[in-house]
Backbone as a chain_set.jsonl record, in Angstrom:
{"seq": "XXXXXXXXXXXXXXXXXXXXXXXXXXXXXXXXXXXXXXXXXXXXXXXXXXXXXXXXXXXXXXXXXXXXXXXXXXXXXXXXXXXXXXXXXXXX", "coords": {"N": [[0.832, -1.162, 0.107], [1.893, 1.37, 0.707], [3.778, 1.826, -1.16], [2.148, 2.634, -3.401], [1.591, 5.159, -5.939], [-0.425, 7.712, -6.656], [-1.754, 9.574, -9.331], [-3.196, 12.774, -9.996], [-5.023, 14.522, -12.251], [-5.701, 17.981, -12.952], [-9.41, 18.672, -13.629], [-10.007, 21.059, -14.765], [-8.257, 22.073, -16.302], [-5.671, 23.679, -18.502], [-5.951, 27.134, -18.477], [-5.995, 29.856, -21.086], [-4.794, 33.042, -20.655], [-6.878, 35.625, -20.335], [-7.79, 38.892, -21.873], [-9.012, 41.466, -20.478], [-11.277, 44.31, -20.476], [-12.569, 47.563, -19.759], [-16.269, 48.321, -19.911], [-17.161, 50.971, -19.633], [-15.954, 54.198, -18.276], [-14.391, 54.271, -14.917], [-16.23, 55.456, -12.382], [-15.367, 58.31, -10.246], [-16.17, 58.882, -7.875], [-18.583, 57.335, -5.621], [-20.168, 58.589, -3.997], [-23.282, 60.647, -4.128], [-24.178, 59.443, -6.697], [-26.211, 57.472, -8.792], [-27.154, 54.495, -8.462], [-28.329, 51.737, -10.201], [-29.852, 48.549, -9.405], [-30.194, 45.581, -10.909], [-32.091, 43.123, -10.082], [-32.312, 39.525, -10.482], [-33.779, 36.392, -10.32], [-33.534, 33.9, -7.47], [-34.246, 35.277, -4.145], [-32.604, 34.552, -1.905], [-29.873, 35.258, -2.235], [-29.743, 37.898, -3.096], [-31.136, 39.603, -1.48], [-29.701, 39.792, 1.144], [-27.438, 41.053, -0.088], [-28.218, 43.399, -1.333], [-29.021, 44.753, 1.0], [-26.682, 44.948, 2.607], [-24.938, 46.497, 0.657], [-26.665, 48.822, 0.594], [-26.35, 49.509, 3.135], [-23.599, 49.845, 3.343], [-23.118, 51.898, 1.569], [-24.152, 54.476, 2.047], [-24.302, 57.118, 0.874], [-25.154, 56.905, -1.684], [-27.539, 57.035, -4.145], [-29.721, 54.57, -4.748], [-31.616, 52.537, -6.833], [-33.745, 49.845, -7.64], [-35.164, 46.999, -9.294], [-36.587, 44.252, -9.278], [-36.887, 41.013, -9.927], [-38.416, 37.736, -10.108], [-37.315, 35.785, -12.111], [-35.117, 34.765, -14.792], [-34.692, 36.469, -16.736], [-33.246, 39.67, -16.804], [-34.805, 42.907, -16.089], [-35.205, 45.694, -18.218], [-33.813, 49.101, -18.133], [-35.599, 51.929, -18.318], [-36.051, 54.728, -20.826], [-35.658, 56.983, -19.645], [-34.616, 56.29, -16.985], [-32.179, 55.283, -17.864], [-31.142, 57.737, -18.582], [-30.53, 59.22, -16.196], [-29.035, 57.395, -14.653], [-26.019, 56.375, -13.044], [-24.756, 54.196, -12.856], [-24.814, 50.553, -13.218], [-25.871, 47.55, -11.405], [-25.981, 44.447, -12.474], [-27.334, 41.261, -11.869], [-27.924, 37.963, -11.978], [-29.202, 35.426, -10.647], [-30.055, 31.765, -9.595]], "CA": [[-0.053, -0.162, -0.1], [2.819, 2.386, 0.892], [4.615, 2.188, -2.445], [1.589, 2.901, -4.438], [1.329, 6.478, -6.196], [-1.506, 8.296, -7.387], [-1.612, 10.936, -9.905], [-4.128, 13.156, -10.493], [-5.035, 15.88, -13.277], [-6.893, 18.965, -12.696], [-10.194, 18.631, -14.782], [-10.137, 22.447, -15.435], [-7.201, 22.074, -17.484], [-4.782, 25.155, -18.422], [-6.947, 28.212, -19.162], [-5.281, 30.701, -21.331], [-5.155, 34.496, -20.109], [-8.097, 36.397, -20.858], [-7.48, 40.101, -21.71], [-10.291, 42.377, -20.087], [-11.512, 45.737, -20.678], [-14.228, 48.181, -19.346], [-17.082, 48.568, -20.924], [-17.115, 52.288, -19.316], [-14.817, 54.441, -17.406], [-14.87, 54.259, -13.595], [-16.636, 56.736, -11.478], [-14.167, 59.048, -9.807], [-16.577, 58.55, -6.407], [-19.913, 56.897, -5.775], [-21.037, 59.646, -3.332], [-24.309, 61.19, -4.605], [-24.334, 58.986, -7.647], [-27.474, 56.778, -8.802], [-26.569, 52.964, -9.102], [-29.518, 50.97, -10.369], [-29.517, 47.402, -9.037], [-31.51, 44.703, -11.533], [-32.001, 41.877, -9.572], [-33.267, 38.403, -11.11], [-33.404, 35.058, -9.578], [-33.815, 33.934, -5.941], [-33.889, 36.42, -3.12], [-31.707, 34.139, -0.743], [-28.469, 35.973, -2.354], [-29.848, 39.421, -3.276], [-31.678, 40.353, -0.455], [-28.465, 40.366, 1.952], [-26.49, 41.895, -1.022], [-28.706, 44.68, -1.293], [-29.034, 45.298, 2.397], [-25.259, 45.213, 2.618], [-24.654, 47.686, -0.107], [-27.262, 50.281, 0.988], [-25.795, 50.108, 4.359], [-22.135, 50.076, 3.341], [-22.64, 53.19, 0.591], [-25.496, 55.427, 2.361], [-24.567, 58.255, 0.03], [-25.584, 56.385, -3.085], [-28.93, 56.985, -4.606], [-30.406, 53.133, -4.977], [-32.707, 52.116, -7.351], [-33.791, 48.633, -7.674], [-35.952, 46.312, -9.898], [-36.786, 42.719, -8.689], [-37.789, 40.014, -10.862], [-38.242, 36.233, -9.939], [-37.23, 35.407, -13.51], [-33.731, 34.672, -15.152], [-34.282, 37.71, -17.683], [-33.279, 41.203, -16.245], [-35.864, 44.041, -16.45], [-34.151, 46.909, -19.042], [-33.956, 50.131, -17.795], [-36.466, 52.759, -19.102], [-34.959, 55.774, -21.38], [-35.485, 58.078, -18.37], [-33.669, 55.664, -15.975], [-30.816, 55.477, -18.444], [-30.549, 59.251, -18.609], [-30.427, 59.447, -14.653], [-28.406, 56.362, -13.822], [-24.51, 56.43, -13.262], [-23.915, 52.841, -12.972], [-25.633, 49.388, -13.061], [-25.431, 46.333, -11.004], [-26.708, 43.236, -12.798], [-27.04, 40.146, -11.231], [-28.509, 36.885, -12.176], [-28.841, 33.87, -9.63], [-30.935, 31.056, -9.492]], "C": [[0.994, 1.179, -0.078], [3.247, 2.721, -0.379], [3.781, 2.409, -3.585], [1.633, 4.621, -4.398], [0.244, 6.899, -7.088], [-1.456, 9.664, -7.954], [-2.927, 11.253, -10.568], [-4.142, 14.536, -11.265], [-5.91, 16.738, -12.649], [-7.839, 18.914, -14.083], [-10.445, 19.943, -15.391], [-9.085, 22.612, -16.537], [-6.438, 23.215, -17.363], [-5.676, 25.885, -19.353], [-5.934, 29.353, -19.766], [-5.606, 32.021, -20.825], [-6.083, 35.027, -20.852], [-7.698, 38.037, -20.75], [-8.963, 40.824, -21.276], [-10.052, 43.857, -20.218], [-12.652, 46.357, -20.216], [-14.951, 48.592, -20.257], [-17.329, 50.376, -20.717], [-16.365, 52.795, -18.455], [-15.455, 54.345, -15.974], [-15.284, 55.476, -13.003], [-15.596, 57.075, -10.687], [-14.936, 58.838, -8.298], [-17.972, 57.9, -6.782], [-20.699, 57.789, -4.958], [-22.102, 60.462, -4.163], [-24.614, 60.711, -6.183], [-25.525, 57.788, -7.644], [-26.792, 55.657, -9.216], [-28.166, 52.333, -9.204], [-29.064, 49.244, -10.267], [-30.764, 46.582, -9.91], [-31.463, 43.472, -11.102], [-32.921, 40.619, -10.166], [-32.896, 37.257, -10.346], [-34.127, 35.007, -8.243], [-33.344, 35.071, -5.117], [-32.842, 35.877, -1.96], [-30.064, 34.981, -0.977], [-28.606, 37.456, -2.587], [-30.383, 40.352, -2.339], [-30.598, 40.722, 0.609], [-27.644, 41.204, 1.268], [-27.09, 43.215, -0.915], [-28.714, 45.564, -0.004], [-27.505, 45.892, 2.865], [-24.647, 46.584, 1.793], [-25.321, 49.028, 0.07], [-26.475, 50.488, 2.176], [-24.29, 50.45, 4.369], [-21.794, 51.601, 2.443], [-23.862, 54.008, 1.112], [-25.444, 56.562, 1.437], [-24.908, 57.974, -1.195], [-27.002, 56.356, -3.117], [-29.185, 55.706, -5.212], [-31.614, 53.223, -5.749], [-32.656, 50.83, -7.858], [-35.114, 48.03, -8.178], [-35.782, 44.896, -9.558], [-37.507, 42.188, -9.709], [-37.589, 38.54, -10.679], [-38.255, 35.564, -11.282], [-35.857, 35.399, -13.889], [-33.632, 35.812, -16.298], [-34.297, 39.062, -16.987], [-34.434, 42.069, -17.007], [-34.713, 44.912, -17.091], [-34.744, 48.014, -18.192], [-34.913, 51.198, -18.997], [-35.462, 53.899, -19.739], [-34.914, 56.484, -20.106], [-34.792, 57.429, -17.422], [-32.28, 55.556, -16.695], [-30.096, 56.754, -18.534], [-30.094, 59.795, -17.214], [-29.513, 58.506, -13.964], [-27.116, 56.524, -14.248], [-23.933, 55.261, -13.603], [-25.247, 51.903, -12.7], [-25.032, 48.148, -12.612], [-26.558, 45.155, -11.675], [-26.292, 42.226, -12.384], [-28.036, 38.922, -11.479], [-28.089, 35.807, -11.363], [-30.33, 33.04, -9.579], [-30.757, 29.596, -8.908]], "O": [[0.796, 2.019, -0.955], [3.114, 3.887, -0.752], [4.303, 2.428, -4.699], [1.688, 5.304, -3.375], [0.092, 6.402, -8.204], [-1.197, 10.684, -7.316], [-3.598, 10.553, -11.326], [-3.418, 15.486, -10.967], [-6.789, 16.342, -11.883], [-7.413, 19.038, -15.231], [-11.05, 20.001, -16.461], [-9.242, 23.3, -17.546], [-6.425, 23.816, -16.288], [-6.067, 25.575, -20.478], [-5.072, 29.782, -19.0], [-6.79, 32.179, -20.526], [-6.066, 34.864, -22.072], [-7.323, 38.472, -19.66], [-9.965, 40.558, -21.94], [-8.99, 44.469, -20.111], [-13.722, 45.75, -20.248], [-14.552, 49.143, -21.284], [-17.679, 51.01, -21.713], [-15.916, 51.98, -17.649], [-16.669, 54.333, -15.771], [-14.625, 56.502, -13.173], [-14.827, 56.168, -10.368], [-14.11, 58.586, -7.42], [-18.442, 57.896, -7.92], [-21.913, 57.808, -5.162], [-21.542, 61.054, -5.086], [-25.235, 61.491, -6.905], [-25.763, 57.204, -6.586], [-25.97, 55.676, -10.132], [-29.014, 52.5, -8.328], [-28.136, 48.762, -10.917], [-31.963, 46.797, -9.728], [-30.783, 42.662, -11.731], [-34.138, 40.754, -10.29], [-31.806, 37.163, -9.782], [-35.035, 35.76, -7.894], [-32.303, 35.701, -5.309], [-32.312, 36.675, -1.187], [-29.285, 35.229, -0.057], [-27.675, 38.211, -2.304], [-30.193, 41.568, -2.326], [-30.554, 41.895, 0.978], [-27.085, 42.106, 1.892], [-26.441, 44.125, -0.4], [-28.48, 46.772, 0.045], [-27.269, 47.0, 3.347], [-24.012, 47.496, 2.323], [-24.795, 50.109, -0.193], [-25.912, 51.574, 2.313], [-23.784, 51.188, 5.215], [-20.757, 52.262, 2.5], [-24.694, 54.142, 0.215], [-26.534, 57.053, 1.145], [-24.98, 58.956, -1.933], [-27.66, 55.757, -2.266], [-28.832, 55.677, -6.391], [-32.563, 53.914, -5.377], [-31.661, 50.516, -8.511], [-36.154, 48.412, -7.642], [-34.636, 44.449, -9.604], [-38.483, 42.677, -10.279], [-36.536, 38.084, -11.124], [-39.185, 34.807, -11.558], [-35.219, 36.186, -13.189], [-32.519, 36.056, -16.762], [-35.376, 39.526, -16.618], [-34.836, 41.941, -18.164], [-33.555, 44.913, -16.674], [-35.848, 47.963, -17.65], [-34.844, 51.149, -20.225], [-34.31, 54.036, -19.327], [-33.818, 56.454, -19.545], [-34.128, 58.262, -16.805], [-31.272, 55.762, -16.019], [-28.877, 56.919, -18.562], [-29.331, 60.759, -17.15], [-29.194, 58.727, -12.796], [-26.835, 56.758, -15.424], [-22.964, 55.104, -14.346], [-26.318, 52.243, -12.197], [-24.02, 47.653, -13.109], [-27.747, 45.081, -11.363], [-25.084, 41.988, -12.378], [-29.149, 39.134, -10.998], [-26.957, 35.326, -11.32], [-31.442, 33.567, -9.535], [-31.729, 28.848, -8.808]]}, "num_chains": 1, "name": "protein.A"}
């Protein structure tokens, strides 16, 4: 038994590096900004996250749309004009 050697391979394999780039420039500050959260799926993850973000960033104007379906709700044209950032999450 002691002379047996087991060899295991990582099932993930070797992943090539991925180049990332931002879709929009970073906000200089979150204070006074309007951040929209579009929440899809089960509430067991999003309810605590929403509470934590609102408590941790009290100077942010939060808007939230919740939908218990895996397709997020789109922002209206007016919401797009007045929103500085979006947090989109899908969980189920």
